[in-house]
C-alpha positions, 0 to 999 in steps of 0.5 A: 228678524234683525234688531239693531239698537242705536246709542242715544249719545251718538248720532245715527247715520240717518240723522240730519246735519243739524242733529250732528252739529248739535251733538258736536256742540254739546260735546264741545260744551262738556269739554269746555265746562270740564276744564273750567269745572276742574280748574275751579274745583282745584282752586276751591280745594287750595282755598279750603286747605289754606282756610283749614291751615289758618283755623288750625294755626289759630287754635294752636295759638289759643292753646286748644288741647284738641289740636296738635302742633304736628297736625297744624304743621302738616296742614300748613305744608299741604296748603303751601304745596297746593298753592305752589302747584296752582301758581305753577299752573297759572304761570304755564297758562300765562306763558301759553297765552303769550306764546299764542299771542306772539304767533304770526298769522 
């Protein structure tokens, strides 16, 4: 008795070209959404770090005894580093776009 299992994620050899094309398109969609989602999440985390830093600064200015100056300074540095990193990524993406647009066909 010969029992073979076929993975549902990979198209089988008996599948038609339409099925293979659909599987390839689905995989490409996942890759596109993966970068988009990762970049969107990164920008949201930078934004939340900046908001957290701003809130801590406000609490220190209002002399809230539960918020320390050290904690606020660390949050500010984290937000600044995250913003600088996102700025560098943006600059690299713009440079890559410019390089592609300047390519001769």
